[in-house]
C-alpha positions in Angstrom: -191.5 -229.8 -72.9 -191.3 -228.3 -69.5 -194.3 -229.2 -67.4 -195.5 -225.6 -66.8 -195.1 -224.4 -70.3 -198.6 -225.3 -71.4 -200.3 -223.8 -68.3 -203.7 -222.3 -68.9 -205.4 -219.4 -67.1 -207.4 -219.3 -63.9 -207.4 -222.3 -61.5 -204.8 -224.1 -63.6 -202.3 -221.6 -62.3 -202.7 -222.8 -58.8 -202.6 -226.4 -59.8 -199.4 -225.8 -61.8 -197.9 -224.0 -58.8 -198.5 -227.0 -56.5 -196.5 -229.3 -58.8 -193.9 -226.9 -59.9 -190.3 -228.3 -59.9 -187.5 -225.8 -59.2 -184.3 -226.8 -60.9 -181.3 -227.2 -58.5 -178.8 -227.6 -61.3 -176.3 -225.3 -63.0 -175.9 -224.9 -66.7 -172.3 -225.2 -67.7 -171.0 -226.1 -71.2 -174.6 -226.9 -72.4 -175.2 -229.4 -69.6 -177.4 -229.4 -66.5 -175.1 -230.3 -63.7 -174.9 -230.4 -59.9 -172.6 -228.0 -58.1 -169.2 -229.6 -57.5 -169.8 -229.5 -53.7 -173.3 -231.0 -54.0 -174.5 -228.3 -51.7 -177.9 -226.7 -52.1 -179.9 -223.9 -50.5 -183.5 -224.2 -49.6 -185.8 -221.9 -51.6 -188.6 -220.4 -49.5 -191.5 -219.0 -51.3 -192.5 -215.6 -50.0 -196.1 -216.4 -50.9 -196.5 -218.6 -47.8 -193.1 -219.1 -46.2 -193.0 -222.7 -47.4 -190.0 -224.5 -48.9 -190.7 -225.0 -52.6 -187.4 -226.5 -53.6 -183.7 -225.8 -53.5 -181.0 -224.2 -55.6 -177.5 -225.3 -56.2 -174.9 -223.5 -54.1 -172.3 -222.8 -56.8 -168.9 -221.6 -55.7 -165.5 -220.9 -57.1 -164.9 -224.3 -58.7 -168.2 -224.1 -60.5 -167.7 -220.6 -61.7 -164.2 -221.5 -63.0 -165.7 -224.4 -65.0 -168.3 -222.1 -66.4 -165.8 -219.4 -67.4 -163.5 -222.0 -68.9 -166.3 -223.3 -71.1 -167.3 -219.8 -72.1 -163.8 -218.9 -73.0 -163.2 -222.1 -75.0 -166.3 -221.6 -77.1 -165.5 -217.9 -77.6 -162.0 -218.7 -78.9 -163.3 -221.5 -81.1 -165.5 -219.0 -83.1 -168.5 -221.3 -82.9 -170.6 -218.3 -81.9 -168.2 -215.3 -82.0 -167.2 -216.2 -85.5 -170.7 -216.5 -86.9 -172.1 -213.7 -89.1 -174.4 -211.2 -87.5 -177.2 -212.7 -89.7 -176.6 -216.2 -88.3 -176.6 -214.9 -84.7 -179.8 -213.0 -85.5 -181.7 -216.1 -86.5 -180.8 -217.9 -83.3 -181.8 -215.0 -81.0 -185.1 -214.5 -82.8 -185.7 -218.2 -82.4 -185.0 -217.9 -78.7 -187.4 -215.0 -78.4 -190.1 -217.2 -80.0 -189.4 -220.0 -77.6 -189.6 -217.7 -74.6 -192.8 -216.2 -75.8 -194.3 -219.7 -76.3 -193.3 -220.6 -72.7 -194.4 -217.3 -71.1 -196.7 -218.9 -68.5 -194.2 -221.4 -67.3 -191.4 -218.9 -67.0 -193.7 -216.3 -65.3 -194.8 -219.0 -62.8 -191.2 -219.8 -61.8 -190.7 -216.2 -60.9 -194.0 -215.9 -59.0 -193.4 -218.9 -56.8 -189.7 -218.1 -56.3 -189.8 -214.4 -55.4 -193.4 -213.4 -55.3 -193.9 -211.4 -58.5 -197.6 -211.3 -59.3 -198.3 -213.7 -62.2 -200.0 -210.8 -64.1 -196.8 -208.7 -64.0 -194.7 -211.7 -65.1 -197.0 -212.5 -68.0 -197.7 -208.9 -69.1 -194.3 -207.2 -68.4 -191.4 -209.2 -67.2 -191.4 -212.1 -69.7 -192.4 -209.9 -72.6 -189.4 -207.7 -71.8 -187.2 -210.7 -72.4 -189.0 -211.6 -75.6 -188.7 -208.1 -76.9 -185.0 -207.9 -75.9 -183.8 -211.1 -77.6 -185.9 -210.3 -80.7 -184.9 -206.6 -81.0 -181.1 -207.2 -80.4 -181.2 -210.1 -82.8 -182.8 -208.0 -85.5 -180.5 -205.0 -84.8 -177.1 -206.7 -84.9 -176.9 -207.2 -88.6 -177.7 -203.5 -89.3 -174.7 -202.1 -87.4 -171.7 -201.1 -89.5 -168.1 -200.6 -88.8 -166.5 -197.3 -89.8 -163.9 -195.9 -92.2 -162.1 -192.8 -90.7 -161.0 -189.8 -92.8 -157.3 -190.3 -93.8 -154.7 -189.5 -96.3 -155.2 -190.9 -99.8 -152.6 -193.6 -99.3 -153.9 -194.8 -95.9 -157.0 -196.7 -94.9 -158.1 -196.4 -91.3 -160.8 -198.9 -90.3 -162.6 -198.9 -87.0 -164.0 -202.3 -86.1 -166.2 -203.3 -83.3 -165.4 -206.7 -81.8 -167.0 -208.8 -79.1 -165.2 -208.3 -75.8 -165.0 -212.0 -74.9 -166.6 -213.5 -71.7 -169.3 -211.4 -70.1 -170.3 -212.0 -66.4 -173.8 -210.9 -65.7 -174.9 -210.5 -62.1 -178.7 -210.2 -61.7 -181.1 -209.1 -59.0 -184.3 -210.8 -58.0 -187.0 -208.2 -58.6 -187.5 -208.5 -62.4 -185.6 -211.8 -63.0 -186.4 -212.6 -66.6 -186.6 -209.1 -68.0 -183.3 -207.9 -66.5 -181.5 -211.1 -67.6 -182.5 -210.4 -71.2 -181.5 -206.7 -71.0 -178.0 -207.8 -70.3 -177.6 -211.2 -72.0 -179.3 -210.4 -75.3 -177.0 -207.5 -76.4 -173.9 -209.5 -75.1 -174.9 -212.5 -77.2 -175.9 -210.5 -80.2 -172.4 -209.1 -80.8 -170.8 -212.5 -80.3 -169.8 -212.9 -76.7 -170.1 -215.8 -74.4 -171.9 -215.2 -71.1 -171.8 -216.5 -67.5 -174.9 -215.5 -65.6 -175.0 -215.4 -61.8 -178.7 -214.9 -60.9 -179.8 -214.1 -57.4 -180.4 -217.3 -55.5 -184.0 -216.3 -54.8 -184.9 -216.1 -58.5 -182.6 -218.4 -60.4 -185.1 -220.9 -61.8 -186.1 -218.7 -64.8 -182.5 -218.1 -65.7 -181.9 -221.8 -65.9 -185.0 -222.3 -68.0 -184.0 -219.6 -70.5 -180.5 -221.2 -70.8 -182.2 -224.5 -71.7 -184.4 -222.7 -74.3 -181.2 -221.0 -75.7 -179.8 -224.5 -76.4 -183.0 -225.5 -78.1 -182.8 -222.4 -80.2 -179.4 -223.4 -81.5 -177.0 -221.5 -79.3 -173.7 -223.5 -79.2 -173.0 -225.3 -75.9 -170.9 -223.2 -73.5 -172.1 -219.8 -74.9 -174.8 -219.3 -72.2 -173.8 -220.6 -68.7 -175.7 -220.2 -65.4 -174.1 -220.6 -62.0 -176.5 -220.2 -59.1 -175.4 -219.4 -55.5 -174.7 -216.7 -53.1 -171.9 -214.2 -52.5 -169.2 -216.8 -53.0 -170.3 -217.5 -56.5 -170.6 -213.7 -57.2 -167.1 -213.0 -55.9 -165.6 -215.9 -57.9 -167.1 -214.4 -61.0 -166.0 -210.8 -60.2 -162.5 -211.9 -59.4 -162.0 -214.4 -62.3 -159.1 -213.3 -64.4 -160.6 -214.7 -67.6 -163.8 -212.7 -67.4 -163.6 -209.6 -69.6 -166.5 -207.5 -68.3 -169.0 -207.5 -65.5 -172.5 -206.2 -65.9 -174.4 -205.8 -62.6 -177.8 -204.7 -61.2 -178.3 -204.7 -57.5 -177.4 -202.7 -54.4 -174.7 -200.1 -54.1 -173.0 -202.1 -51.4 -172.6 -205.1 -53.6 -171.8 -203.0 -56.6 -168.8 -201.6 -54.8 -167.6 -205.1 -54.1 -167.5 -205.9 -57.8 -165.5 -202.7 -58.4 -163.1 -204.0 -55.8 -163.0 -207.5 -57.2 -162.2 -206.1 -60.7 -159.4 -203.8 -59.4 -157.8 -206.6 -57.5 -157.9 -209.0 -60.4 -157.6 -208.1 -64.1 -159.1 -204.6 -64.1 -162.1 -205.7 -66.1 -164.8 -203.0 -66.7 -167.7 -203.2 -64.3 -171.0 -201.7 -65.5 -173.3 -200.9 -62.5 -177.0 -200.2 -62.0 -177.3 -199.7 -58.3 -180.9 -198.6 -57.6 -182.4 -195.2 -57.0 -184.6 -192.9 -55.0 -186.9 -191.6 -57.6 -189.0 -188.4 -57.2 -192.3 -187.3 -58.4 -192.3 -183.5 -58.4 -195.9 -182.3 -58.5 -196.9 -178.6 -59.3 -200.4 -177.2 -58.7 -201.1 -177.1 -62.4 -200.5 -180.8 -62.9 -202.9 -182.1 -65.6 -205.2 -185.1 -65.4 -205.6 -185.8 -61.7 -206.5 -189.4 -62.3 -203.3 -190.1 -64.3 -201.3 -188.3 -61.6 -202.8 -190.3 -58.7 -202.3 -193.6 -60.5 -198.8 -192.7 -61.6 -197.8 -191.8 -58.0 -199.3 -195.0 -56.5 -198.2 -197.3 -59.3 -194.7 -195.8 -59.3 -194.0 -196.9 -55.8 -196.4 -199.7 -54.9 -196.4 -202.1 -57.9 -194.5 -205.3 -57.3 -194.2 -204.4 -53.6 -192.1 -201.3 -54.4 -189.3 -203.7 -55.4 -188.3 -201.6 -58.4 -185.0 -199.8 -58.7 -186.7 -196.9 -60.5 -189.4 -196.6 -57.9 -190.9 -193.2 -57.3 -190.4 -193.4 -53.6 -190.3 -189.6 -53.0 -193.4 -187.5 -53.6 -192.3 -183.8 -53.7 -195.6 -181.9 -53.9 -196.5 -178.2 -53.7 -197.8 -177.4 -50.3 -201.1 -176.0 -51.6 -202.2 -179.4 -53.0 -200.6 -181.9 -50.7 -203.7 -182.7 -48.6 -206.0 -183.1 -51.6 -203.5 -185.2 -53.5 -202.9 -187.6 -50.6 -206.7 -188.0 -50.1 -206.9 -189.0 -53.8 -204.0 -191.4 -53.5 -205.7 -193.1 -50.6 -208.7 -193.8 -52.8 -206.7 -195.9 -55.2 -204.5 -197.6 -52.6 -206.5 -200.8 -52.5 -205.7 -201.4 -56.1 -202.0 -201.4 -55.4 -202.1 -203.2 -52.1 -200.6 -206.6 -51.6 -202.5 -209.6 -52.7 -202.0 -213.3 -53.7 -199.5 -213.2 -56.5 -201.3 -216.2 -58.1 -204.4 -214.1 -58.4 -204.5 -212.4 -61.8 -205.9 -209.2 -60.3 -202.9 -208.6 -58.1 -200.4 -205.9 -59.0 -198.4 -206.4 -55.9 -197.5 -209.6 -54.0 -195.2 -210.3 -51.0 -191.7 -209.0 -50.6 -189.2 -211.4 -51.9 -187.9 -212.8 -48.6 -188.1 -212.6 -44.8 -184.9 -210.6 -44.9 -186.3 -208.0 -47.2 -189.5 -207.7 -45.1 -187.3 -207.1 -42.0 -185.3 -204.5 -43.9 -188.5 -202.5 -44.9 -189.9 -202.8 -41.4 -186.7 -201.4 -40.1 -187.0 -198.3 -42.3 -190.6 -197.8 -41.2 -189.5 -197.8 -37.6 -186.6 -195.5 -38.4 -189.0 -193.1 -40.1 -191.2 -192.9 -37.0 -188.1 -192.4 -34.8 -186.9 -189.5 -36.9 -190.2 -187.7 -36.7 -192.1 -188.6 -39.8 -195.8 -189.3 -39.6 -197.3 -192.6 -40.8 -200.2 -191.4 -43.0 -201.2 -194.9 -44.2 -200.1 -198.5 -43.6 -196.9 -199.1 -41.7 -197.2 -202.7 -40.9 -197.3 -206.3 -42.2 -200.2 -207.7 -44.1 -201.6 -211.3 -44.3 -199.4 -212.6 -41.5 -201.7 -215.6 -41.2 -200.5 -216.9 -44.6 -196.9 -217.2 -43.4 -195.9 -215.0 -46.3 -193.9 -211.8 -46.4 -196.5 -209.1 -47.2 -196.2 -205.4 -46.3 -198.9 -202.8 -46.4 -198.5 -199.9 -48.8 -197.0 -197.2 -46.5 -197.2 -193.4 -46.8 -195.1 -191.1 -44.6 -196.1 -187.5 -44.3 -194.1 -184.7 -42.7 -190.9 -186.1 -44.1 -187.8 -183.8 -44.1 -185.1 -184.1 -46.8 -182.4 -185.1 -44.2 -184.4 -188.1 -42.9 -183.1 -191.6 -43.7 -186.3 -192.6 -45.4 -185.9 -189.6 -47.7 -182.3 -190.5 -48.6 -181.8 -194.2 -48.7 -183.3 -196.8 -51.1 -185.9 -198.8 -49.1 -186.9 -201.2 -51.9 -190.3 -201.7 -50.5 -193.8 -200.1 -50.7 -192.9 -196.9 -48.8 -193.7 -193.4 -50.1 -192.0 -190.4 -48.4 -194.0 -187.1 -48.9 -192.2 -183.7 -48.8 -193.5 -180.3 -49.7 -192.2 -177.2 -51.5 -193.4 -173.7 -52.3 -191.4 -172.7 -55.3 -189.5 -174.3 -58.3 -186.0 -173.8 -56.8 -186.9 -175.5 -53.6 -188.5 -178.4 -55.5 -185.4 -178.9 -57.6 -183.1 -178.8 -54.5 -185.1 -181.5 -52.8 -185.3 -183.6 -56.0 -181.5 -183.5 -56.4 -180.9 -183.9 -52.7 -180.0 -187.6 -52.9 -176.9 -189.6 -53.8 -179.0 -191.5 -56.4 -179.9 -190.5 -59.9 -181.9 -193.1 -61.7 -185.5 -192.0 -62.5 -187.8 -189.1 -61.6 -190.9 -187.3 -62.9 -192.3 -183.8 -63.2 -196.0 -183.1 -63.3 -197.1 -179.7 -64.7 -199.1 -178.1 -67.5 -196.4 -175.5 -68.0 -194.3 -176.6 -71.0 -191.4 -174.4 -70.2 -191.3 -175.4 -66.5 -191.5 -179.1 -67.4 -188.4 -178.9 -69.6 -186.5 -176.7 -67.2 -187.1 -179.2 -64.4 -186.4 -182.2 -66.7 -183.1 -180.7 -67.8 -182.1 -179.7 -64.2 -183.0 -183.0 -62.4 -179.9 -185.2 -62.2 -181.3 -188.6 -63.2 -180.8 -191.0 -66.1 -184.5 -190.6 -67.1 -187.1 -188.0 -66.3 -190.7 -188.4 -67.2 -193.2 -185.6 -67.8 -196.8 -186.1 -66.7 -196.3 -189.8 -66.2 -194.0 -192.0 -64.0 -191.6 -194.1 -65.9 -194.5 -195.6 -68.1 -192.3 -196.3 -71.1 -189.1 -197.3 -69.3 -189.5 -200.9 -70.4 -189.3 -200.0 -74.1 -186.2 -201.7 -75.5 -185.5 -198.9 -78.0 -184.5 -196.4 -75.2 -181.5 -196.6 -72.8 -182.0 -197.2 -69.1 -179.5 -196.3 -66.4 -178.5 -193.6 -64.0 -175.9 -191.3 -62.7 -174.3 -190.5 -59.3 -174.5 -193.6 -57.1 -177.2 -195.2 -59.2 -174.3 -196.4 -61.4 -173.2 -195.8 -65.0 -173.6 -197.5 -68.3 -176.9 -198.2 -70.0 -179.1 -201.2 -70.5 -181.4 -201.4 -73.6 -181.1 -199.6 -76.9 -178.1 -199.7 -79.3 -176.1 -197.8 -76.6 -176.0 -201.0 -74.5 -174.0 -202.8 -77.2 -171.0 -200.5 -76.3 -170.6 -202.3 -73.0 -170.0 -205.6 -74.7 -167.7 -204.6 -77.5 -164.2 -203.2 -77.9 -163.0 -200.9 -80.7 -160.1 -201.8 -82.8 -158.4 -199.4 -85.3 -156.7 -201.0 -88.3 -154.3 -198.9 -90.3 -153.4 -199.9 -93.8 -150.9 -198.1 -96.0 -150.6 -198.7 -99.7 
């Protein structure tokens, strides 16, 4: 058993963190192995800036080995040829193993990228448990089709696994987002090669180990860690059938290019957002509103693709609403991620901290007013903490109102009528998540229908976005395709029509 898997609560968390071992291996063909170059990258914990281990620097040769193993086992039928019921049993068993090892997996993410242990235990790892269990249970309840045809013709429409799936993951919700992509891909019979972000790869390796324990055949679930070289090798590999990606728009465009220059594989992208909370004067339940606004942008250090980083509020209530938000700000401020009361920890890296600080400086330069925060926190720890920051007097053309910051920064803009509110809400190249706060049923649905986003919440901010039963994804430059729900299976299958005459 992994040494952190039996970790208890309280002070034992800190003791486990001190002795935590970060794997610097790859998982290829069912084996833990070094990268072929032997090179590793130091892993610096954002909690205190200290080195906590290293990760293998996988490159093209490692990725080729992983893809070859994935292809071989796919063609053998050892997994792809199993019945849906047999695959279900393995995935449900994997869900049980992840659930049993929740504490250890959550701690890997906390130490590696700073996610508060409470969020890991209560949200991120349970997302993974639910995803593997739900897709496992769903896959033997999906039927092929018979099309209408002449009496002497049988037209069958079959759904088949696409082959080898390359999954490229971000660092902000490592375990949950891995499962959102890997669980449906495995459920329908594919093999997978996962390229996690180098800042948060330890939990991916641990889950791959548990998948073998659950009975997944060797070579079906491979993990190659590393930086851009590993990602490019996966994106360009001619024997990868589809790429599923969550990350920045800049890197997402690279994968589109890699695919077009290799074998024209489909690339499914989720590239972040610039979510808006549109608040009308008749918004109900001020307490829920305030917590929704603050939680929507400050939890997990604002490192959430669906973050509600724009507050678009009616001018008549802006001052009172900001005063109320200030009252709850301490609850969402950064804290020690090993403290179970923390909802936000450090930013994931020194690079990310510099990025957020750069946007704050740019906001001031362009004329916005720092209403709260604006600087680093807990510098004496050596960690990468940022104060929750609120900008007032923001104009829609400003950079902080248009670009994804991926940090705890809220941009406040005002409106006077519904048309103006809608124009501001849609005035971004992103379209992932937004919210409308109003007691007017008709207005709520007019706005929800008119806002261009993959999901729009009414009188909450994205509270139920984690539910596996509903699709998640965006439009415009937030990407295309959906994670979660039965709709996500479409990304990992191909349709075949079989005609039979008799």
